[in-house]
N, C-alpha and C positions, 0 to 999 in steps of 0.2 A: 763263670769267669767274669761276666759283665757286672755282677753284683759287686765285685771288688773295685770296679771303676767308681761306683757310687760311694763305697766306703772310703776310698782315697779322697774323693771330693769332700766327703763329710769331715775328714780329719783336717784338711786345709781350711775349710770354711769355719769350723768350730773354733779354731785357734784365733782366727781374725775376729770372730764375733766377741770372744773374750776380751780382746784388746779394745775394740770399739766401744763396748758398753762401759768400760772403766775410764777411758781416756778422751772421749769425744762428746761434744754436745750435739744438739739436733742439726745445727747448721753444718758442722763438720761432717756429720754422718751423711747428710744430703749431698755434700760436695763429693764425698767418697763414692756414693752411689752413682752420681752423675759421671764422674771420671771413670769409674770401674766399667759401667755398662756401655758408655760411649767407646771406651777402649776395646771392649769385646766386639762391638759392632764393626768398628774400623778394622781391627786386626783380622777377624775371621772373614770379613768381606775380601780383603786382599788375599788371604790364603785360598779361599775357594775360587777366586778368579785366577789365581796363579796355577791352580790345579786344573783349570779348564772346565770346571763344573758349571752347569747351566741350571737356572731356576726354571722348573717345569711349569707349564701352563696350568692354571687352576690352583696354584699354590698360594696365591695372594690372599684369598679369604681365610685359608687355614693359618697362615702366618699372622694375619691381622688378629685372629682370635687368640693365637698364642701370645701375641704382644699384650693383649688385654689381661690374660691370665698371669703373665709374667709381672706386669706392673702391679697387679693386686698382691701377688705373692711377695715380691721383694720390697716394694714400698711399704706394704703392711708390716713386714718383719722389721725392716731397718728403722722405720718410724717408731715401732713399738719399743725398741731397745733404748730409746731416749726417755721412756716412761718407766720401764721395768727392766731388771737385769736380763741380759741375753739368754742366760741359762733357763730362766723361768719362761721367757717368751718362746724359746726353742722347744721347751718341754710341752707347753700348751699347744704349739703348732704340731709337734710330734704326736700328741694325743688326739687332736681333732683331725689331723690329716688322713689317717687310715679310716676314721669314721666317715669322713666326706667321700673317700673313694668307695667305701662300702655302699653308701647311700646312692652315689652316682652310678655305681655298677649295677645296683638293683634296678635302677631306672632304665639303664641301657643294656642290661644283660651282658655286661662286659666280662665278668668273672663267672667261672663255672661252679665255684664253691657256693654252698648254701649261705644265704644272707645272715642267718643266725650265727653261723660259725665265724663269718667275717666280722660281725659286730661285737662278739664276745671279747676278743683281744683289744680292739681300740677302746672299748668302754673301760676296760681295766686300766689301760695306760692313761685315759682321761682322768680317772679317779686319782691315780698317783700324781698326775699333774696338778690337780686342784689341791691335794694335800701339800705338795711342795710349795705351791703358791702361798698358802696360808701360813706355812712355817716361815717363809721368807718375809711376808708382809702381813702380820697378824691384824693390823688396822688398815682396812682397805680405804684408799683415797680415790678421788676422781681420776688422778693420773694413773693409778694402778688399773682401774677399770678400763680406761682408754687403751692402755697397753694390752690388756687381755683381749679386748674386742679386735684390735689391730692384729694380734697374733692369730686369733681364730679366723679372721678374714684372710690372712696370709696362708693359713692351712687350706682354705677352700681354693685359693689360687694355685697352690702347689699341687693339690689333688687334680685339678683341671689340667695343669701342665703335664703331669705324669700320664694321664689318660690320652691327651692329645699327642704327646711325644711317642707313646707306644703305637698309636695309629700311624705315625709317620716313620716307622722303623726302616723303610727303604730309602729314605732321604738322607743325604750326607749331613752329619752333625755340623760340619763347617757352614753349610748353607743356612741351617736353622739358627745357629749361633750368630750369624751375620745379620739376621733379620728379626729376631724375636725380642730384642732389647730396646728398640727405638722408642717406644712409648714410655718405657721405664726411665731412661735417662733424660728424655725431653720433659716429662712431668716433674722429675726431680730437679732439673735445672730451672724450670719455671717456678717451683716452690722456693728454691734457695735465692734466686736473684729477684723474684717478684714479691716475696713475702718477708724474707729475712734480710737483715743488714749484715751481709757476709763480708768478712775481711780475710782475703787470701793470705795476708802476711802472718796470720796466726797459725797457718798450716805448715807442718814440717813436710814440705813437698817431696823430697827424695824418699823419705820413709813411707809416705802415703802411696807413692807410685809403686814401691816394692810390695806394699800390702795389697795393692790393686791386683798385681800379677799373681801373687801367692795365695791371696784370699778369694779372688773372684775369677780372673781370666783363665788361669789353669784349671781350677776346680770345675768351672762351668763346662769345659770340654769333656772331662771325665764323667760328669753328671749327665750331660746330654747324651753321650754315647751309651751310658748305662741305661738311662730311661727308655731309650728306643728299643732295647732288647729285653728288658726286665718288666714283668707284670707290674701294673701301677700299684697294687696293694703292697707288693714286696718292696718297691721303691720307697713308698711312704714309711714303711716300717724301718727300712734301712736308715732313713733320714732321722728316725727317732733316737739314733745313737748320738746325734749332735749335742743334746743338752748335757750329757755326762762330760764330754770333752770340753765343752764351753765352760761349764762350771769349774772344772779343774784349772783351765787357763785363767779364768777370772781370779781364782783363789791364789794362784801363783803370782799374779800381778799385785794384788793388794794384801796378801798374807793372811786372809781370813778363810777358814775352812770349817764347815759345820758338818759333823758326821751324819746327823739325821738326814740332811739333804743328799749326802753322798750315798747313803744306803738306799734311799728312794730312787735316785737316778740309776744306781747300780742294778736294782731290781728291774727297772724298766728297760735298761740296756740288755740285760740277760734275756728277758722275755722277747725282746726284739730279735736278738741273735738266734734264739730258739725257733722263733717263727720263721725266720729266713731259712734256717737249715731244714726245717720240716717241708717248706715249699720246694727246696732244691731236690728233696728226695722224691717228689711226685713226678 
């Protein structure tokens, strides 16, 4: 059941990614990140306080680590889509994410499966991701390389988040959501107001606020709840469905659709779903 929470989150996130990569520049994306995760922190703080929940002793260090992983994952991804299309960035992250979980699991003995089995599927997805990248950008530029590095860094952050969240399965997702995004929105705000010449008048604020709730605030609840109950490897594979939906949403926005990329993304999506179903049978 909890895997469907992750898939619902994936659907909402992917559609917002498609819009962001086609319609916003780096400054606007950073503003979106700042507003989104600050809203998450404030909203879920009030919710967990209203519910009478209490932050347990000893949680500070764990939440601080989760803050670092979250900042790496989300800032890495959102910055990458200002250099490369969101569908390609998401595909690279989806490819590298399970591989990172497999390697981290090997180090911590988190998973019971043999490491060779865990590595086979991620490596196949990684290969498909590289092929898709070269189809989309046959001539690699420094911007493309920066985007790729940021995507892979985001994958590492996402893998660490999934492992840490699974370890915190007994903690209310409202508490975690209230405290895991502080470093993300603070770092994003520092970048936008300290480095860029940002003009708020260029932002369609009502639409951006709507996208914040539909693309981040609501999906983050479903994702957090799912990650705390679903094994990290399955979580990362489920997130690999994002590139397919993102690419479709991108194509609907600008009217371009390349069948070769659709086929590659479709294969990776089918393999992801197959892996999830096989894990549920165990």
